[in-house]
C-alpha positions in Angstrom: 75.9 102.0 75.8 72.6 103.6 75.8 72.5 103.7 71.9 73.5 100.1 71.6 70.7 99.3 74.1 68.1 101.1 72.1 69.3 99.3 68.9 69.4 95.9 70.6 73.1 95.5 70.2 73.9 93.5 73.1 77.4 92.6 72.5 78.4 96.1 71.7 76.4 97.3 74.7 78.3 94.8 76.9 81.6 95.8 75.5 80.7 99.5 76.6 79.6 98.5 79.9 82.7 96.6 80.8 84.8 99.6 79.5 83.0 101.8 82.0 83.3 99.2 84.7 87.0 99.1 84.2 87.2 102.9 84.5 84.8 103.0 87.6 84.7 99.6 89.2 82.6 100.7 92.5 79.0 101.0 90.6 77.2 98.1 91.5 74.4 99.0 89.4 76.6 98.8 86.5 77.7 95.3 87.6 74.0 94.2 87.7 73.5 95.6 84.2 76.5 93.7 82.8 75.2 90.6 84.5 71.7 91.1 83.1 73.3 91.6 79.7 75.1 88.3 79.9 71.9 86.6 80.9 70.3 88.1 77.8 73.1 86.6 75.8 72.5 83.2 77.3 75.7 83.6 79.3 74.5 82.4 82.8 77.8 81.8 84.6 79.2 85.3 83.5 75.9 87.0 84.5 76.0 85.3 87.9 79.6 86.2 88.2 78.8 90.0 87.9 75.7 89.7 90.1 77.9 88.4 92.9 80.4 91.1 92.4 77.6 93.7 92.9 76.4 92.0 95.9 79.9 92.1 97.5 80.2 95.7 96.5 77.1 96.6 98.3 78.0 94.7 101.4 81.4 96.4 101.4 79.9 99.8 100.9 77.4 99.0 103.8 80.1 97.9 106.1 82.1 101.1 105.3 79.0 103.3 106.3 78.4 101.3 109.4 82.0 101.5 110.5 81.9 105.3 109.6 78.7 105.7 111.8 80.3 104.0 114.8 83.6 105.9 114.5 81.5 109.2 114.4 79.9 108.2 117.7 83.2 107.2 119.2 84.9 110.5 118.4 81.8 112.4 119.7 82.2 110.5 123.2 86.1 110.3 123.4 86.5 113.2 125.7 83.4 112.9 127.9 83.2 109.1 128.0 86.2 107.3 126.6 84.9 103.9 127.9 81.8 104.2 125.8 84.1 105.4 122.9 86.3 102.4 123.1 83.2 100.2 122.9 82.1 101.9 119.7 85.6 101.7 118.2 85.9 97.9 119.1 82.5 97.4 117.2 83.8 99.1 114.1 87.0 97.2 114.1 85.2 94.0 114.5 82.5 94.9 111.8 85.5 95.5 109.3 86.8 91.9 110.1 89.0 90.6 107.4 88.5 93.7 105.3 90.9 96.0 107.4 93.5 97.6 105.7 96.1 100.4 106.1 93.4 103.0 105.5 91.9 101.8 108.9 95.1 102.3 111.1 93.6 105.4 112.4 90.9 103.4 114.0 93.6 101.5 116.0 95.3 104.6 116.9 91.9 106.1 118.2 91.3 102.9 120.3 94.7 103.2 121.8 94.1 106.8 122.8 90.6 105.9 124.2 91.9 103.0 126.4 95.1 105.1 127.4 92.5 107.7 128.7 91.2 105.1 131.0 94.6 103.9 132.0 94.2 100.6 130.3 97.5 100.8 128.5 98.1 97.2 128.3 94.8 96.8 126.2 95.9 99.7 124.2 99.2 97.9 123.3 97.3 94.8 122.3 95.3 97.0 119.8 98.3 98.9 118.4 99.9 95.5 117.7 96.9 94.3 115.9 97.3 97.3 113.8 100.9 96.3 113.1 99.6 93.0 111.7 98.1 95.2 108.9 101.2 97.5 108.7 104.2 95.9 110.5 106.5 99.0 110.3 104.1 101.8 110.9 106.0 104.5 112.7 103.0 106.0 114.3 101.9 102.6 115.7 105.3 101.8 117.0 105.5 105.3 118.7 102.0 104.7 120.3 103.2 101.3 121.6 106.0 103.3 123.3 103.8 105.8 124.7 101.6 103.1 126.3 104.7 101.3 127.7 105.8 104.7 129.3 102.4 105.2 130.6 102.7 101.7 132.4 106.3 103.0 133.5 107.9 100.2 131.4 110.5 102.9 130.1 113.0 100.6 128.5 110.3 98.9 126.6 108.9 102.2 125.5 112.5 103.2 124.3 112.6 99.9 122.5 109.5 100.9 120.6 110.6 104.5 120.0 113.7 103.3 118.4 111.9 101.2 116.1 109.5 104.0 115.1 112.4 106.4 114.3 114.3 103.5 112.3 111.3 102.8 110.1 109.8 106.5 110.0 112.5 109.0 110.8 110.3 111.8 109.6 108.0 111.3 112.5 110.2 113.4 114.8 109.2 116.5 112.7 105.5 115.9 112.9 105.1 117.5 116.3 107.3 118.8 119.1 105.6 116.6 121.5 106.8 113.4 120.0 110.5 114.6 120.4 109.4 115.8 123.9 107.8 112.4 125.0 110.9 110.6 123.8 113.4 112.9 125.5 111.3 112.6 128.8 111.5 108.8 128.7 115.3 109.1 128.3 115.4 111.4 131.3 113.4 108.9 133.3 116.2 106.3 132.7 119.0 108.8 133.5 120.3 108.8 130.0 120.6 112.7 130.0 122.8 112.7 126.8 119.9 111.2 124.7 117.3 113.1 126.6 119.2 116.3 125.8 119.2 115.4 122.2 115.4 114.9 121.9 114.4 117.8 124.2 116.6 120.2 122.1 114.7 118.8 118.9 111.4 119.8 120.6 112.7 123.3 121.4 113.9 123.6 117.7 110.4 122.7 116.6 108.8 125.0 119.3 111.0 127.5 120.7 108.3 128.2 123.5 108.0 124.6 124.7 108.1 125.5 128.3 108.3 121.9 129.8 111.1 121.0 127.4 113.0 124.0 128.4 112.6 123.1 132.2 113.8 119.5 131.7 116.8 120.8 129.7 117.5 123.1 132.6 117.4 120.2 135.2 119.9 118.3 132.9 122.3 121.3 132.7 122.4 121.4 136.4 123.5 117.9 136.9 
């Protein structure tokens, strides 16, 4: 490309630039150069198209940087000031707007945690459900909705979402003994001791030293 630029072979330069753009499409400087080369070749509409792509790329990068800064602030605050943390997460989500994708689901999960720390479990559910609009069958979001309902003592609704989470992402049960324990504990709350025992035993399988799971299993065995 540089050689063709020096020899003023604009069409060959443009061809090389577009090959590079296909290999690495995130370089806005290159898109500007492609646009400028089209202008030099009196191809104004094509040039403007690449200029617009460059501007959109920079806007996207700026948005991502802004959201990243907001989420960094939120994570710094989440233990001491979950109320402030949730405000910055809300700003990050709103800033992303229509550009939200599956890669951003962690923001909805972080928001849910921050809201549940404030006992605002109903609002947490609203955010988790917004995340489901991006990824309708995401097991982590479905499980977290169940946890929020359990916090609000809506145990049957909690179990409804736990079941959905396990149907769509059965491997979630192996991610942490706490997941199996939390599901087992909700079954215990509704007196379904057979299901409670199954999940509590799974928690013990993943962590043989899980004291709380062991205590609940002992309570079930005495019934």
